[in-house]
C-alpha positions as CSV (number, residue, x, y, z in Angstrom):
1,X,0.0,0.0,0.0
2,X,1.2,3.5,-0.7
3,X,0.3,4.5,2.8
4,X,3.1,2.4,4.2
5,X,6.4,4.3,4.5
6,X,9.6,2.5,3.3
7,X,10.8,2.5,6.8
8,X,10.3,-1.0,8.2
9,X,11.1,0.0,11.8
10,X,7.5,0.7,12.6
11,X,6.0,-0.1,16.0
12,X,3.4,-2.9,16.0
13,X,0.7,-0.4,17.0
14,X,1.5,1.9,14.1
15,X,1.7,-1.0,11.7
16,X,-1.8,-2.1,12.9
17,X,-3.1,1.5,12.4
18,X,-1.7,1.7,8.9
19,X,-3.2,-1.6,8.0
20,X,-6.6,-0.5,9.3
21,X,-6.3,2.9,7.6
22,X,-5.4,1.3,4.2
23,X,-8.5,-0.9,4.4
24,X,-10.7,2.1,5.2
25,X,-9.3,4.1,2.3
26,X,-9.7,1.1,0.0
27,X,-13.4,0.7,1.0
28,X,-13.9,4.4,0.6
29,X,-12.5,4.1,-2.9
30,X,-10.4,7.3,-2.5
């Protein structure tokens, strides 16, 4: 997903948030 930064050193919480956000944006078709 384009929402994910290239930096792999994300905290688990941030990773979960980004995964959720990417799903929301995908469903919103933005």
